[in-house]
Backbone as CSV, one residue per row, in Angstrom:
resi,resn,N_x,N_y,N_z,CA_x,CA_y,CA_z,C_x,C_y,C_z
1,UNK,206.940,224.080,70.968,206.632,223.117,72.038,205.339,223.466,72.760
2,UNK,205.016,224.769,72.852,203.859,225.186,73.651,202.559,225.317,72.853
3,UNK,202.664,225.136,71.558,201.489,225.391,70.703,200.942,224.096,70.106
4,UNK,199.637,223.926,70.231,198.977,222.788,69.569,198.340,223.299,68.274
5,UNK,198.515,222.538,67.179,197.975,222.944,65.882,196.761,222.080,65.507
6,UNK,195.742,222.736,65.013,194.526,222.029,64.606,194.199,222.403,63.160
7,UNK,193.821,221.407,62.378,193.463,221.643,60.979,192.046,221.159,60.761
8,UNK,191.170,222.036,60.290,189.811,221.580,59.989,189.302,222.286,58.737
9,UNK,188.461,221.587,57.990,187.903,222.145,56.767,186.991,223.311,57.113
10,UNK,187.252,224.458,56.509,186.459,225.649,56.808,185.051,225.563,56.242
11,UNK,184.216,226.516,56.623,182.820,226.536,56.169,182.631,227.449,54.969
12,UNK,183.541,227.375,53.995,183.396,228.244,52.831,184.038,227.594,51.621
13,UNK,183.721,228.124,50.445,184.373,227.624,49.235,184.640,228.794,48.294
14,UNK,185.622,228.624,47.421,185.963,229.634,46.418,185.392,229.177,45.079
15,UNK,184.961,230.134,44.285,184.355,229.765,43.004,184.652,230.818,41.941
16,UNK,184.474,230.404,40.688,184.481,231.311,39.544,183.035,231.406,39.094
17,UNK,182.460,232.604,39.087,181.035,232.765,38.751,180.838,233.527,37.453
18,UNK,179.907,233.072,36.637,179.626,233.697,35.332,178.450,234.665,35.439
19,UNK,178.504,235.751,34.678,177.335,236.606,34.517,176.471,235.957,33.432
20,UNK,175.413,235.283,33.854,174.616,234.460,32.935,173.758,235.285,31.977
21,UNK,173.706,236.597,32.213,172.968,237.487,31.308,173.844,237.896,30.114
22,UNK,175.147,237.618,30.206,176.062,238.008,29.128,176.429,236.826,28.262
23,UNK,176.499,237.075,26.967,176.994,236.039,26.054,178.502,235.944,26.216
24,UNK,179.128,234.799,26.043,178.553,233.497,25.703,178.220,232.657,26.936
25,UNK,178.182,233.293,28.126,178.016,232.512,29.358,176.590,232.025,29.563
26,UNK,175.694,232.443,28.645,174.322,231.920,28.687,174.255,230.534,28.045
27,UNK,175.379,230.088,27.464,175.461,228.770,26.818,176.122,227.777,27.774
28,UNK,175.380,226.754,28.172,175.885,225.785,29.156,177.155,225.081,28.668
29,UNK,177.290,224.916,27.345,178.487,224.240,26.810,179.742,225.061,27.070
30,UNK,179.608,226.372,26.969,180.745,227.269,27.229,181.134,227.200,28.706
31,UNK,180.119,227.213,29.579,180.387,227.152,31.023,181.050,225.832,31.399
32,UNK,180.534,224.739,30.834,181.118,223.425,31.130,182.542,223.327,30.579
33,UNK,182.763,223.908,29.394,184.099,223.888,28.788,185.112,224.576,29.704
34,UNK,184.731,225.739,30.243,185.633,226.471,31.150,185.868,225.652,32.418
35,UNK,184.824,224.953,32.865,184.958,224.083,34.042,185.995,222.979,33.792
36,UNK,185.946,222.389,32.602,186.914,221.334,32.255,188.320,221.896,32.042
37,UNK,188.407,223.165,31.648,189.710,223.766,31.320,190.507,224.176,32.552
38,UNK,189.832,224.252,33.702,190.516,224.720,34.932,191.010,223.527,35.740
39,UNK,192.277,223.581,36.110,192.868,222.523,36.927,192.706,222.894,38.405
40,UNK,191.688,222.307,39.048,191.381,222.676,40.444,192.483,222.244,41.408
41,UNK,193.074,221.069,41.147,194.127,220.581,42.043,195.344,221.501,42.014
42,UNK,195.624,222.050,40.842,196.728,222.997,40.694,196.504,224.236,41.574
43,UNK,195.245,224.679,41.657,194.910,225.838,42.500,195.065,225.480,43.973
44,UNK,194.593,224.294,44.338,194.719,223.855,45.741,196.196,223.745,46.142
45,UNK,197.001,223.159,45.248,198.431,222.987,45.556,199.190,224.314,45.526
46,UNK,198.895,225.138,44.516,199.673,226.354,44.310,199.253,227.516,45.182
47,UNK,197.954,227.675,45.392,197.451,228.833,46.136,197.255,228.500,47.622
48,UNK,196.682,227.326,47.879,196.385,226.944,49.272,197.488,226.063,49.878
49,UNK,198.588,225.897,49.114,199.703,225.053,49.571,199.229,223.658,49.957
50,UNK,198.259,223.153,49.193,197.739,221.804,49.435,196.681,221.734,50.515
51,UNK,196.419,222.860,51.195,195.479,222.849,52.322,194.055,223.157,51.859
52,UNK,193.517,222.241,51.076,192.160,222.423,50.586,191.666,221.156,49.931
53,UNK,190.395,221.165,49.568,189.804,220.008,48.898,188.951,220.489,47.733
54,UNK,188.929,219.715,46.630,188.015,220.081,45.541,186.570,219.869,45.998
55,UNK,185.660,220.692,45.507,184.245,220.543,45.890,183.386,220.418,44.636
56,UNK,182.252,219.746,44.786,181.357,219.546,43.645,179.947,220.060,43.944
57,UNK,179.772,220.632,45.137,178.461,221.173,45.489,178.669,222.331,46.461
58,UNK,177.653,223.158,46.664,177.835,224.302,47.563,177.691,223.937,49.042
59,UNK,178.135,222.726,49.393,178.070,222.268,50.784,179.427,221.747,51.232
60,UNK,179.648,221.808,52.516,180.929,221.371,53.071,181.106,219.862,52.877
61,UNK,182.219,219.442,52.239,182.451,218.006,52.050,182.425,217.263,53.388
62,UNK,181.811,216.074,53.363,181.768,215.271,54.586,180.535,215.497,55.433
63,UNK,179.756,216.543,55.124,178.503,216.749,55.870,177.368,216.057,55.108
64,UNK,176.261,215.853,55.765,175.166,215.101,55.149,174.572,215.822,53.940
65,UNK,174.720,217.154,53.881,174.119,217.913,52.779,174.947,217.805,51.498
66,UNK,176.202,217.418,51.656,177.085,217.283,50.497,176.828,215.928,49.833
67,UNK,176.430,215.944,48.571,176.070,214.720,47.856,177.335,213.923,47.500
68,UNK,177.543,212.753,48.137,178.784,211.999,47.919,178.905,211.434,46.504
69,UNK,177.799,211.392,45.758,177.833,210.844,44.394,178.422,211.839,43.390
70,UNK,178.506,213.114,43.776,178.968,214.133,42.832,180.485,214.265,42.839
71,UNK,181.048,214.393,41.646,182.499,214.570,41.509,182.762,215.866,40.747
72,UNK,183.802,216.620,41.143,184.114,217.851,40.414,184.464,217.548,38.949
73,UNK,184.297,218.533,38.085,184.700,218.381,36.687,186.202,218.110,36.656
74,UNK,186.601,217.067,35.949,188.023,216.725,35.843,188.725,217.765,34.973
75,UNK,190.051,217.875,35.140,190.822,218.750,34.253,190.979,218.033,32.921
76,UNK,190.298,218.532,31.890,190.277,217.851,30.592,190.206,218.886,29.469
77,UNK,191.379,219.461,29.072,191.375,220.505,28.046,190.803,220.045,26.705
78,UNK,190.993,218.771,26.355,190.459,218.262,25.081,188.931,218.314,25.060
79,UNK,188.348,217.941,26.196,186.880,217.980,26.308,186.395,219.434,26.234
80,UNK,187.172,220.317,26.860,186.825,221.750,26.837,186.821,222.275,25.410
81,UNK,187.857,221.936,24.640,187.974,222.387,23.254,186.825,221.830,22.408
82,UNK,186.483,220.552,22.649,185.376,219.913,21.903,184.043,220.613,22.186
83,UNK,183.791,220.955,23.451,182.541,221.641,23.815,182.488,223.036,23.198
84,UNK,183.628,223.719,23.188,183.676,225.065,22.609,183.440,225.017,21.100
85,UNK,183.978,223.978,20.472,183.771,223.798,19.029,182.283,223.584,18.736
86,UNK,181.662,222.777,19.601,180.217,222.512,19.481,179.418,223.813,19.621
87,UNK,179.933,224.723,20.470,179.253,226.010,20.700,179.615,227.043,19.628
88,UNK,180.460,226.628,18.654,180.778,227.515,17.533,182.087,228.265,17.636
89,UNK,182.928,227.883,18.622,184.213,228.581,18.811,185.372,227.784,18.224
90,UNK,186.043,228.407,17.250,187.250,227.815,16.670,188.228,228.932,16.335
91,UNK,189.500,228.567,16.192,190.513,229.566,15.823,190.548,229.692,14.302
92,UNK,189.695,230.548,13.766,189.577,230.688,12.315,190.741,231.440,11.690
93,UNK,191.296,232.421,12.421,192.338,233.264,11.822,193.768,232.889,12.248
94,UNK,193.886,231.787,13.011,195.220,231.272,13.344,196.035,232.108,14.315
95,UNK,195.366,232.985,15.112,196.119,233.816,16.071,196.209,233.191,17.466
96,UNK,195.696,231.950,17.585,195.764,231.268,18.886,194.578,231.548,19.791
97,UNK,193.712,232.481,19.387,192.518,232.803,20.184,191.279,232.293,19.438
98,UNK,190.417,231.598,20.149,189.167,231.108,19.546,188.273,232.288,19.170
99,UNK,187.527,232.126,18.105,186.577,233.182,17.760,185.285,232.597,17.192
100,UNK,184.263,233.444,17.206,182.951,233.049,16.674,182.333,234.300,16.049
101,UNK,181.831,234.177,14.835,181.255,235.321,14.102,182.245,236.492,14.036
102,UNK,183.525,236.161,13.897,184.545,237.209,13.769,184.966,237.880,15.062
103,UNK,184.377,237.434,16.199,184.730,238.047,17.493,185.591,237.093,18.302
104,UNK,186.747,237.575,18.816,187.597,236.704,19.632,186.955,236.421,20.990
105,UNK,187.246,235.245,21.531,186.709,234.868,22.848,187.627,235.454,23.923
106,UNK,187.254,236.629,24.376,188.038,237.288,25.418,187.083,237.890,26.446
107,UNK,187.469,237.844,27.711,186.634,238.425,28.764,187.496,238.817,29.964
108,UNK,186.839,239.458,30.927,187.552,239.962,32.106,187.151,239.185,33.355
109,UNK,188.165,238.790,34.118,187.913,238.151,35.414,188.078,239.226,36.486
110,UNK,187.018,239.476,37.235,187.079,240.462,38.316,187.227,239.760,39.650
111,UNK,188.050,240.333,40.521,188.089,239.842,41.899,188.470,241.000,42.810
112,UNK,188.364,240.771,44.121,188.703,241.839,45.057,190.147,241.669,45.535
113,UNK,190.630,242.654,46.286,192.021,242.622,46.753,192.187,241.532,47.817
114,UNK,192.468,240.345,47.343,192.621,239.184,48.208,193.669,238.318,47.509
115,UNK,194.816,238.154,48.149,195.963,237.508,47.485,195.623,236.113,46.949
116,UNK,194.869,235.340,47.721,194.512,233.985,47.280,193.680,234.030,46.007
117,UNK,192.724,234.950,45.966,191.849,235.050,44.788,192.617,235.587,43.578
118,UNK,193.532,236.526,43.823,194.349,237.055,42.723,195.196,235.936,42.113
119,UNK,195.838,235.143,42.971,196.683,234.042,42.487,195.835,232.990,41.761
120,UNK,194.637,232.743,42.284,193.712,231.805,41.641,193.376,232.288,40.237
121,UNK,193.099,233.585,40.120,192.789,234.184,38.827,193.912,233.991,37.814
122,UNK,195.154,234.127,38.276,196.320,233.975,37.388,196.419,232.541,36.862
123,UNK,196.187,231.554,37.743,196.246,230.151,37.313,195.117,229.825,36.324
124,UNK,193.940,230.392,36.575,192.807,230.187,35.661,193.122,230.820,34.304
125,UNK,193.646,232.042,34.337,194.005,232.768,33.113,194.966,231.948,32.249
126,UNK,195.965,231.348,32.902,196.974,230.565,32.182,196.347,229.338,31.512
127,UNK,195.483,228.636,32.245,194.845,227.432,31.686,193.884,227.775,30.553
128,UNK,193.157,228.876,30.683,192.223,229.272,29.622,192.992,229.677,28.364
129,UNK,194.125,230.337,28.565,194.967,230.757,27.444,195.423,229.543,26.620
130,UNK,195.672,228.435,27.333,196.142,227.218,26.657,195.111,226.639,25.691
131,UNK,193.825,226.891,25.960,192.800,226.362,25.035,192.259,227.449,24.105
132,UNK,192.893,228.631,24.132,192.524,229.672,23.171,191.527,230.704,23.669
133,UNK,191.403,230.844,25.003,190.526,231.888,25.561,191.412,232.935,26.234
134,UNK,191.204,234.194,25.885,192.013,235.266,26.478,191.235,235.908,27.622
135,UNK,191.727,235.721,28.833,191.075,236.309,30.013,192.000,237.351,30.632
136,UNK,191.465,238.533,30.903,192.229,239.581,31.593,191.759,239.641,33.040
137,UNK,192.690,239.913,33.946,192.328,239.958,35.373,192.285,241.414,35.842
138,UNK,191.245,241.728,36.589,191.133,243.073,37.173,190.861,242.926,38.665
139,UNK,191.714,243.557,39.469,191.588,243.447,40.933,191.086,244.777,41.484
140,UNK,190.022,244.700,42.287,189.384,245.927,42.768,189.263,245.973,44.283
141,UNK,189.179,247.177,44.783,188.911,247.390,46.213,187.442,247.008,46.462
142,UNK,187.168,246.414,47.609,185.881,245.751,47.881,184.657,246.635,47.646
143,UNK,184.673,247.867,48.169,183.482,248.727,48.064,183.160,249.057,46.605
144,UNK,184.182,249.375,45.811,183.888,249.701,44.409,183.563,248.430,43.623
145,UNK,184.141,247.311,44.028,183.819,246.012,43.413,182.322,245.734,43.534
146,UNK,181.788,245.932,44.748,180.356,245.700,44.967,179.500,246.767,44.298
147,UNK,179.853,248.031,44.554,179.018,249.154,44.101,179.010,249.355,42.600
148,UNK,180.183,249.253,41.966,180.289,249.579,40.537,180.097,248.375,39.622
149,UNK,180.303,247.173,40.151,180.285,246.007,39.265,179.252,244.947,39.648
150,UNK,179.217,244.568,40.930,178.312,243.478,41.324,176.846,243.935,41.333
151,UNK,176.554,245.041,42.008,175.152,245.495,42.080,174.550,245.774,40.712
152,UNK,175.240,246.540,39.841,174.657,246.777,38.513,174.905,245.626,37.520
153,UNK,175.541,244.546,37.985,175.846,243.359,37.153,176.707,243.716,35.941
154,UNK,177.679,244.590,36.174,178.595,245.024,35.111,179.877,244.188,35.169
155,UNK,179.758,242.915,34.924,180.941,242.053,34.944,180.736,240.869,34.011
156,UNK,181.855,240.235,33.621,181.785,239.003,32.821,181.843,237.798,33.756
157,UNK,182.949,237.758,34.521,183.240,236.604,35.376,183.870,237.121,36.669
158,UNK,183.556,236.488,37.798,184.156,236.893,39.085,184.820,235.689,39.759
159,UNK,185.843,235.968,40.552,186.381,234.941,41.454,186.070,235.425,42.866
160,UNK,185.222,234.648,43.560,184.767,235.040,44.901,184.609,233.794,45.771
161,UNK,184.086,233.995,46.959,183.839,232.860,47.851,182.497,233.016,48.546
162,UNK,181.920,231.905,48.966,180.709,231.921,49.791,181.026,231.255,51.123
163,UNK,180.577,231.876,52.200,180.624,231.218,53.504,179.292,230.501,53.689
164,UNK,179.314,229.373,54.359,178.109,228.567,54.496,177.578,228.617,55.919
165,UNK,176.254,228.625,56.034,175.667,228.519,57.368,175.506,227.031,57.674
166,UNK,175.146,226.706,58.893,174.960,225.296,59.250,173.699,224.725,58.613
167,UNK,172.738,225.617,58.315,171.520,225.163,57.653,171.764,225.117,56.137
168,UNK,171.243,224.099,55.458,171.548,223.928,54.027,170.748,224.819,53.073
169,UNK,169.828,225.626,53.603,168.985,226.458,52.742,169.841,227.445,51.931
170,UNK,169.719,227.375,50.581,170.496,228.284,49.716,169.576,229.110,48.816
171,UNK,168.372,229.320,49.303,167.344,230.057,48.548,167.854,231.437,48.119
172,UNK,168.496,232.161,49.042,168.881,233.553,48.757,169.982,233.660,47.698
173,UNK,170.716,232.562,47.470,171.807,232.599,46.488,171.347,232.130,45.107
174,UNK,170.488,231.098,45.069,170.208,230.440,43.782,168.785,230.608,43.265
175,UNK,167.854,231.070,44.095,166.463,231.190,43.630,166.351,232.354,42.645
176,UNK,165.575,232.138,41.570,165.489,233.147,40.498,164.860,234.462,40.959
177,UNK,164.167,234.443,42.104,163.528,235.675,42.602,164.529,236.597,43.309
178,UNK,165.769,236.111,43.501,166.738,236.858,44.327,167.785,237.609,43.487
179,UNK,167.333,238.199,42.363,168.275,238.808,41.423,168.318,240.334,41.439
180,UNK,167.555,240.964,42.315,167.532,242.435,42.334,168.880,242.979,42.822
181,UNK,169.210,244.245,42.495,170.473,244.816,42.969,170.592,244.697,44.493
182,UNK,171.735,244.216,44.946,171.935,244.048,46.390,171.541,242.668,46.894
183,UNK,170.850,241.870,46.051,170.522,240.500,46.461,171.651,239.558,46.029
184,UNK,171.625,238.336,46.561,172.788,237.455,46.409,172.889,236.708,45.078
185,UNK,171.771,236.582,44.354,171.838,235.884,43.062,172.250,236.875,41.966
186,UNK,173.439,237.466,42.140,173.882,238.509,41.199,174.408,237.926,39.883
187,UNK,174.606,236.589,39.826,175.017,235.990,38.545,173.800,235.730,37.649
188,UNK,172.601,236.000,38.182,171.331,235.876,37.430,171.006,234.433,37.059
189,UNK,171.215,233.525,37.999,170.903,232.111,37.747,169.402,231.887,37.852
190,UNK,168.862,231.162,36.876,167.430,230.892,36.877,167.159,229.502,36.321
191,UNK,166.595,228.652,37.165,166.227,227.302,36.742,164.960,226.907,37.511
192,UNK,163.822,226.722,36.803,162.545,226.429,37.476,162.615,225.203,38.383
193,UNK,163.373,224.194,37.951,163.509,222.966,38.744,164.213,223.249,40.082
194,UNK,165.275,224.058,40.001,166.030,224.437,41.203,165.145,225.280,42.118
195,UNK,164.377,226.206,41.539,163.455,227.025,42.339,162.518,226.151,43.165
196,UNK,161.936,225.133,42.495,160.984,224.225,43.174,161.666,223.495,44.332
197,UNK,162.885,223.004,44.086,163.608,222.252,45.121,163.966,223.144,46.302
198,UNK,164.390,224.371,46.020,164.759,225.298,47.097,163.535,225.667,47.939
199,UNK,162.398,225.807,47.265,161.155,226.112,47.995,160.752,224.906,48.855
200,UNK,160.872,223.699,48.282,160.504,222.478,49.014,161.439,222.265,50.207
201,UNK,162.709,222.549,50.030,163.689,222.350,51.106,163.412,223.210,52.326
202,UNK,162.812,224.369,52.091,162.493,225.284,53.199,161.304,224.810,54.016
203,UNK,160.484,223.950,53.398,159.251,223.505,54.068,159.373,222.112,54.674
204,UNK,160.415,221.386,54.271,160.556,219.986,54.706,161.232,219.917,56.075
205,UNK,160.580,219.245,57.031,161.137,219.143,58.383,161.855,217.822,58.625
206,UNK,161.570,216.812,57.800,162.236,215.519,57.955,163.657,215.625,57.385
207,UNK,164.700,215.452,58.226,166.077,215.683,57.764,166.492,214.785,56.591
208,UNK,165.995,213.528,56.575,166.381,212.624,55.482,165.748,213.046,54.153
209,UNK,164.481,213.433,54.208,163.811,213.909,52.992,164.451,215.215,52.522
210,UNK,164.806,216.031,53.493,165.422,217.325,53.181,166.786,217.109,52.514
211,UNK,167.503,216.140,53.021,168.814,215.825,52.453,168.679,215.439,50.977
212,UNK,167.677,214.616,50.660,167.450,214.186,49.266,167.167,215.385,48.361
213,UNK,166.398,216.335,48.890,166.060,217.543,48.111,167.341,218.303,47.751
214,UNK,168.218,218.486,48.754,169.434,219.267,48.503,170.463,218.493,47.677
215,UNK,170.421,217.165,47.769,171.299,216.365,46.909,170.862,216.512,45.439
216,UNK,169.554,216.534,45.222,169.039,216.699,43.855,169.363,218.104,43.333
217,UNK,169.180,219.092,44.187,169.515,220.482,43.839,170.987,220.594,43.426
218,UNK,171.879,219.980,44.196,173.320,220.032,43.904,173.656,219.360,42.584
219,UNK,172.945,218.275,42.266,173.182,217.539,41.019,172.866,218.421,39.812
220,UNK,171.727,219.117,39.877,171.328,220.001,38.768,172.319,221.160,38.649
221,UNK,172.718,221.696,39.797,173.637,222.842,39.811,174.981,222.485,39.163
222,UNK,175.474,221.303,39.478,176.763,220.877,38.922,176.665,220.726,37.409
223,UNK,175.557,220.157,36.942,175.335,219.961,35.509,175.218,221.310,34.792
224,UNK,174.484,222.240,35.397,174.242,223.569,34.818,175.500,224.440,34.789
225,UNK,176.372,224.213,35.771,177.648,224.928,35.846,177.534,226.467,35.811
226,UNK,176.609,227.073,36.601,176.555,228.539,36.627,177.791,229.134,37.302
227,UNK,178.438,228.302,38.129,179.731,228.667,38.706,180.654,227.454,38.570
228,UNK,181.947,227.724,38.648,182.926,226.638,38.698,183.377,226.540,40.158
229,UNK,183.069,225.415,40.801,183.546,225.209,42.179,185.051,225.000,42.129
230,UNK,185.811,225.795,42.866,187.270,225.682,42.818,187.818,224.884,44.002
231,UNK,187.503,225.302,45.230,188.055,224.570,46.378,187.401,225.007,47.680
232,UNK,187.537,224.143,48.674,187.224,224.510,50.059,188.544,224.432,50.817
233,UNK,188.861,225.469,51.552,190.157,225.526,52.229,190.091,225.072,53.677
234,UNK,191.228,224.620,54.166,191.313,224.256,55.583,191.610,225.479,56.431
235,UNK,191.002,225.503,57.618,191.359,226.515,58.608,192.478,225.931,59.460
236,UNK,193.487,226.749,59.735,194.592,226.294,60.597,194.549,227.107,61.875
237,UNK,194.346,226.412,62.978,194.240,227.097,64.255,195.415,226.707,65.142
238,UNK,196.059,227.707,65.731,197.160,227.445,66.662,196.729,227.924,68.046
239,UNK,196.726,227.001,69.017,196.249,227.330,70.364,197.277,226.878,71.400
240,UNK,197.509,227.721,72.375,198.455,227.375,73.442,197.991,226.097,74.162
241,UNK,198.942,225.232,74.456,198.589,223.921,75.031,197.934,224.016,76.401
242,UNK,198.055,225.183,77.056,197.398,225.291,78.370,195.868,225.418,78.222
243,UNK,195.407,225.731,77.027,193.965,225.808,76.772,193.448,224.404,76.483
244,UNK,192.434,223.984,77.252,191.916,222.626,77.074,190.413,222.667,76.801
């Protein structure tokens, strides 16, 4: 009776990120296939108890920087299998795991000790298994996760989150110059077109022109699929009714 509850979309999103320097994640078809193989709504319902929204860009849904024309990759295992076949992955030996050049498609998903991310990893693992990809999950303590794996780029795939600032500038995360150890572009994403847009966005003072720049940037990012956008969660705040 004494508590008022407020629900608002938080300023962060969860994602699955690929190490783009490692094969086969340097192949856009493989990245897109994994994007189609993951059921984002299942993660929102199962992990966030429905308290989240699918996202298609690295911006908060409903804000001007979020491109309303973009839609998340639908859950489509058939499309995923077709893309993987195009990239040379098929189950040649009949063991249920896709392979290419005699090597099975298996990799490790790393995440930190965070129950939501661990549960997300399990749901992703299950869906990938259904299309013939074997993913193992490894959960690490934060300091060793950063020091032993992220900084030296010793990982295949990570499940992590980004918090967003109010300003739409994402230069430090996506620009190709930001790949040194300790910098934020640790997935090694590099796209000359994106670099140009991020540089232009930093110099543009007209909000409408700036919005167009970031909408274009988001469109390329979604197509390139260097990460799989999983969800943006709601913040639940409980405040005593005497606070006004």
